[in-house]
C-alpha positions in Angstrom: 112.8 11.5 168.6 109.8 13.7 168.0 107.4 13.3 170.9 104.7 13.7 168.3 105.8 17.2 167.3 107.6 18.9 164.4 109.4 20.9 167.1 111.7 18.0 167.9 112.0 16.5 164.4 115.6 15.3 163.9 116.5 15.4 167.6 118.6 12.5 168.9 118.5 12.1 172.7 121.9 12.2 174.5 121.1 9.0 176.5 118.9 6.0 176.2 115.9 5.9 178.5 116.4 3.5 181.4 113.2 1.7 180.6 114.3 1.0 177.0 117.7 -0.3 178.3 115.8 -2.6 180.6 113.5 -4.0 177.9 116.5 -4.8 175.7 118.3 -6.4 178.6 115.2 -8.6 179.3 115.3 -9.9 175.7 112.7 -7.6 174.2 112.8 -6.4 170.7 112.1 -2.7 170.0 110.0 -2.8 166.8 109.9 0.9 166.4 108.8 4.3 167.7 105.1 4.9 168.1 103.4 8.2 167.4 102.2 10.4 170.3 100.1 13.5 170.4 102.0 16.8 169.8 104.2 17.0 172.9 101.6 14.8 174.6 99.1 17.7 174.8 95.9 15.9 173.9 93.8 13.0 175.2 92.4 12.3 171.8 94.5 11.3 168.7 94.3 14.0 166.1 97.1 16.4 167.2 100.1 14.5 166.0 102.7 15.8 163.5 101.7 13.0 161.1 97.9 13.3 161.1 95.3 11.5 163.2 95.9 8.1 164.7 92.9 6.0 163.9 91.1 3.6 166.3 91.9 0.0 165.2 88.2 -0.9 165.7 86.8 1.8 163.5 89.0 4.3 161.6 86.5 7.1 162.0 87.0 7.2 165.7 89.9 8.4 167.9 92.4 6.0 169.5 92.8 8.1 172.7 95.9 9.8 173.8 98.4 11.0 174.3 100.1 7.6 173.9 97.8 7.1 170.9 100.2 5.1 168.6 100.9 2.7 171.4 97.2 2.0 172.0 96.4 1.5 168.4 99.4 -0.8 167.8 98.7 -2.9 170.8 94.9 -2.9 170.4 95.3 -3.8 166.7 97.6 -6.7 167.4 100.6 -5.2 165.5 102.9 -5.3 168.6 102.7 -7.4 171.8 103.6 -4.6 174.2 104.3 -0.9 174.3 105.7 1.8 176.7 103.5 4.8 177.3 103.6 7.8 179.5 100.8 9.2 181.6 100.4 12.6 183.1 96.6 12.9 183.0 95.4 9.5 181.6 97.7 9.1 178.5 98.3 5.3 179.0 94.8 4.5 180.2 92.7 6.5 177.7 94.2 4.8 174.6 94.1 1.4 176.4 90.4 1.9 177.1 89.5 3.1 173.6 91.6 0.6 171.8 90.6 -2.5 173.9 93.9 -3.3 175.5 95.5 -3.1 179.0 97.3 -0.1 180.2 98.9 0.5 183.7 99.9 3.8 185.1 102.1 2.5 187.9 102.6 4.0 191.4 104.5 7.3 191.1 108.2 6.6 191.1 108.0 2.8 190.6 109.2 3.0 187.0 112.2 5.3 186.4 111.5 8.3 184.2 115.2 8.9 183.3 115.6 9.7 179.6 111.8 10.1 179.0 110.4 13.5 177.9 109.1 15.2 181.0 105.7 17.0 181.0 105.5 18.1 184.7 107.7 16.5 187.2 105.0 15.8 189.8 102.7 14.2 187.2 105.2 12.1 185.1 104.6 8.3 185.0 105.9 5.8 182.5 104.2 2.4 182.2 103.4 -0.8 180.3 100.6 -1.5 177.7 99.8 -4.9 176.4 96.9 -7.1 175.1 96.7 -9.1 178.3 97.2 -8.5 182.0 100.0 -11.1 182.3 102.0 -9.5 179.5 101.4 -6.1 181.2 102.8 -7.6 184.4 105.8 -9.1 182.6 106.7 -5.7 181.1 106.3 -4.0 184.5 108.7 -6.5 186.0 111.3 -5.6 183.4 111.1 -1.8 183.7 110.3 -1.2 187.4 112.8 -0.5 190.1 115.3 2.1 191.2 117.3 3.8 188.5 120.8 2.2 188.8 122.6 5.4 189.4 119.9 7.3 191.2 119.2 9.8 188.4 115.4 10.1 188.9 114.4 12.2 191.9 110.8 10.9 191.6 112.0 7.6 193.1 112.4 7.0 196.8 115.9 5.7 197.6 114.5 3.0 200.0 112.3 1.4 197.3 111.5 -2.2 197.9 112.8 -4.9 195.4 110.5 -5.4 192.4 108.2 -8.4 193.0 107.3 -11.0 190.4 104.1 -9.3 189.3 103.2 -11.9 186.7 103.3 -14.6 189.4 101.1 -12.6 191.7 98.5 -11.9 189.1 96.5 -15.1 189.7 93.0 -13.7 189.5 92.2 -15.0 193.0 90.1 -12.2 194.6 88.0 -14.3 197.0 87.3 -12.2 200.1 88.8 -9.0 198.7 86.8 -5.8 199.1 86.4 -3.7 196.0 84.9 -0.2 196.2 82.6 0.9 193.2 83.3 4.6 193.1 79.9 6.3 192.6 81.4 9.7 191.6 83.2 7.9 188.8 79.9 6.8 187.3 78.6 10.3 187.0 78.0 11.7 183.5 78.7 8.3 182.0 77.2 7.0 178.7 74.8 4.1 179.2 77.3 1.6 177.5 80.0 2.7 179.9 77.9 2.4 183.0 76.6 -1.0 181.8 80.0 -2.5 181.3 81.3 -1.1 184.6 78.4 -2.7 186.5 79.1 -5.9 184.6 82.7 -5.9 185.7 81.5 -5.4 189.3 79.3 -8.5 188.8 82.3 -10.5 187.4 84.3 -9.7 190.5 81.4 -10.6 192.8 81.1 -13.9 190.9 84.9 -14.5 191.5 84.3 -14.1 195.3 85.1 -10.4 195.9 82.9 -8.1 198.0 82.0 -5.2 195.7 80.5 -2.2 197.7 79.4 1.2 196.6 81.7 3.9 198.0 81.8 7.7 197.7 84.7 10.2 197.5 83.0 13.6 196.8 86.4 15.3 196.1 86.8 13.0 193.1 84.5 15.4 191.3 87.1 18.2 191.6 90.1 16.2 190.7 90.3 17.3 187.0 90.0 21.0 188.1 92.8 20.5 190.5 94.9 18.8 187.9 94.4 21.3 185.0 96.6 24.2 186.3 99.4 21.7 187.3 99.4 20.1 183.8 99.0 23.3 181.8 101.2 25.7 183.9 103.7 23.1 185.0 104.0 21.7 181.5 104.4 25.1 180.0 107.2 26.0 182.5 109.0 22.7 181.8 109.2 23.3 178.1 109.5 27.1 177.8 111.7 27.7 180.9 113.3 24.2 181.4 113.2 21.7 184.3 114.7 22.8 187.6 114.4 22.4 191.3 115.4 18.8 191.9 118.6 16.7 192.1 118.8 14.3 189.3 119.4 14.0 185.6 118.6 17.0 183.3 118.4 16.3 179.5 120.2 19.5 178.4 120.1 18.7 174.7 116.3 18.2 174.9 115.9 21.7 176.4 118.1 23.1 173.7 115.9 21.4 171.1 112.7 22.8 172.7 114.2 26.3 172.8 115.2 26.1 169.1 111.9 24.7 168.0 109.7 27.2 169.9 111.6 30.1 168.3 111.8 28.7 164.8 108.8 26.4 164.3 106.1 27.6 166.6 103.7 28.0 163.7 103.8 24.2 163.1 102.4 23.5 166.6 98.9 21.9 166.9 95.9 23.8 168.2 96.2 22.1 171.5 99.8 23.2 171.9 99.2 26.8 170.8 96.4 26.9 173.4 98.8 25.5 176.0 101.4 28.2 175.3 98.9 31.0 175.3 97.3 29.8 178.5 100.6 29.3 180.2 101.9 32.7 179.3 98.7 34.5 180.2 98.4 32.9 183.6 102.1 33.4 184.4 102.0 37.1 183.5 98.7 37.8 185.1 98.8 35.7 188.2 102.3 34.3 188.6 102.4 30.8 190.0 99.6 31.2 192.5 97.1 28.9 190.8 99.7 26.2 190.3 100.6 26.5 194.0 97.0 26.5 195.2 96.3 23.3 193.3 99.5 21.6 194.6 98.3 22.5 198.1 95.0 20.6 197.4 96.7 17.4 196.3 97.4 16.1 199.8 93.7 16.4 200.7 92.8 14.5 197.5 95.4 11.9 198.2 94.1 11.5 201.7 90.6 11.0 200.5 91.6 7.9 198.4 93.9 6.7 201.1 91.1 6.8 203.7 89.1 4.3 201.6 92.1 2.1 200.5 94.2 1.9 203.6 92.5 3.0 206.9 90.3 0.4 208.6 89.2 2.9 211.3 87.3 4.9 208.7 85.2 1.9 207.7 87.1 1.7 204.5 89.9 -0.7 204.0 89.0 -1.4 200.4 91.6 -3.5 198.5 91.0 -1.6 195.3 88.5 0.8 193.6 86.6 0.2 190.4 85.3 2.9 188.1 85.0 3.6 184.4 88.3 4.6 182.7 86.5 7.3 180.7 82.9 8.4 180.8 82.5 7.9 177.1 83.2 5.4 174.4 85.8 6.4 171.7 84.8 9.7 170.2 84.7 10.5 166.5 87.8 12.2 165.2 87.3 15.9 164.6 85.7 17.0 161.4 87.7 19.1 159.0 85.5 22.1 159.7 85.8 22.0 163.5 86.9 25.2 165.1 90.0 25.4 167.2 87.8 25.7 170.3 85.9 22.5 169.4 89.2 20.6 168.8 90.6 21.7 172.2 87.4 20.6 173.9 87.6 17.3 172.1 91.2 16.9 173.3 90.6 17.5 177.0 87.1 16.0 177.6 88.1 12.5 178.7 90.0 13.0 181.9 87.3 13.1 184.5 88.3 9.7 186.0 91.9 9.5 185.1 93.6 12.7 186.1 93.1 12.2 189.8 95.6 9.3 190.1 98.4 11.2 188.3 98.0 13.8 191.1 98.0 11.2 193.9 100.4 8.7 192.5 98.1 5.7 193.1 98.5 2.8 190.6 95.6 2.8 188.1 95.0 0.3 185.3 92.5 0.2 182.4 91.2 -3.1 181.0 88.7 -3.8 178.4 85.3 -4.7 179.9 83.4 -5.3 176.6 82.1 -3.5 173.6 79.3 -1.1 172.9 76.0 -2.2 171.4 74.7 -1.1 168.0 76.1 -1.0 164.4 79.4 0.4 165.5 80.9 -1.7 168.3 83.6 0.0 170.2 85.8 -1.0 173.2 84.8 0.1 176.7 87.4 0.1 179.5 87.1 0.0 183.3 89.7 1.3 185.7 91.1 -0.4 188.8 92.9 1.7 191.4 95.0 0.4 194.3 97.1 1.5 197.3 100.3 3.3 196.4 102.9 0.5 195.8 100.0 -1.9 195.5 100.5 -2.4 191.8 100.4 -6.2 192.2 96.9 -6.0 193.7 95.7 -3.9 190.8 97.1 -6.4 188.3 95.5 -9.3 190.2 92.0 -7.7 190.2 92.4 -7.0 186.5 93.4 -10.6 185.9 90.2 -11.7 187.7 88.1 -9.6 185.3 90.1 -10.9 182.3 89.4 -14.5 183.4 85.7 -13.9 183.8 84.9 -12.2 180.5 85.3 -13.3 177.0 88.8 -12.8 175.5 89.2 -9.6 173.7 89.4 -10.4 170.0 91.6 -8.7 167.5 89.9 -6.1 165.3 88.5 -7.4 162.0 91.2 -5.6 160.1 94.0 -3.8 161.9 94.4 -0.2 161.0 98.0 1.1 161.4 97.6 4.5 159.9 100.0 7.0 161.5 100.8 4.8 164.5 
C-alpha cells in the first residue's frame, strides 16, 4: 500500500480494512488499487508518486483529488465502483470532475478501520460509482458498525443499515430542497448554469426548491484548513492518539521510517504540509486547531437549523449547491512554481470542506457538461441531515432520472490511475 506516496512504498498493512472485507463478502471483485494524491494532500491530481492522473474526458485536465484514481477509473468506465476517502472533498471533487457519483456518508456510518487516517475528526470513507443505484448498493455493503467496535468514530447505538438501493426511487414530490446561495458565490458560469438546471429538474419532479442562506458557509474552508493541516501533520508525524479503538502500529512505523529516510521524495503539497504544521506547532502550539474545533458546533448548528428545525422556518429535506465552483482545471504546467502548484491543489474546497467538519452526508452527481470546444463534466452537490444518507441518494436519483444519461468518455484514459 502506498497511499499515493513513495513514503509507504512496499508497506503491507497488518489488517484488511473492514470495508474491503465487506465488499468481498458481498460478492464484489477487487480489480486493483487506485492511485491517490501523495498522502491525500491535494484536491487536484498531479501530486501522486506515479505522475498526474488525467481526466478521462480530456487528458490535459485534472481528475480531481485526492481519490483521483478512483474518479478517473469510474468516470472512464474502467471499473463499476470504487472506494474513496474524504477529509475535505476527496470523494466528491473527483466525482464532479470525472462525471460520476461520489458520496461522503454521514460521519461514522462507514467504518474507517484499516484505512489510512488523515485527521480523526474529518475521516470519511465512501462509495463512488457511475450511477446512483450502484452507489447505494456499495453503501449497503460497507455501512454499519465495525463488528468488533474498533472505530471510535462510530456510535455504539447505530441503527441497522437500511436498503439504500430500494429507497432511492427518485420520488421527491412535496420535498423541500434548499438552494444554498453562498454555494453559488464565485462560480464559473457553466457551474452556475448546471446547478440552476438541476434545481429546475427537481422542481419538474415535484420538489419545492427554495433559495436559502447560511452566511457561515463562507467561512467553512477557513475553519477546516487548520484542522486538516495541523491535525493531519500531527497524525503522521506524531501518531494517532486520544481515542479508544484500533491503532495501525505498523503504519505509524512506516511513516516514521519514510519521513526520516525519504522526505526529499515528497510532493510540493506534502512539503508545504510539513513545514506549515511544524511552524504552527512551534510558534503557536495547538491554539488554532483548538479554536477551529470550537467553531465546528456553530457551523454544524447552522446547517441543522435549515435541515432539521421547523421552528426556524427551515425544515428543508436537503440542500443543493455546486460541488466545486469551477470545471476541471488544467494540470499544472512544467514551469509552475511550488506556490502555484499548492494553490492549484487547494483551490476547489469552498463547497465541500464544510461537510467533513459537520459530518452531514454529501453527494456529488454529474449535472451536465460545459459548453465550447472542450466539454467537461460539471457536478452538483446534495447535502442531507446527518444519518439521512437515504434522502441524499433519493434526491440524486431524481436528478439522474430527469437528465440525459452520462455517456462514457470517447476514449477512456487510464494513465496512472
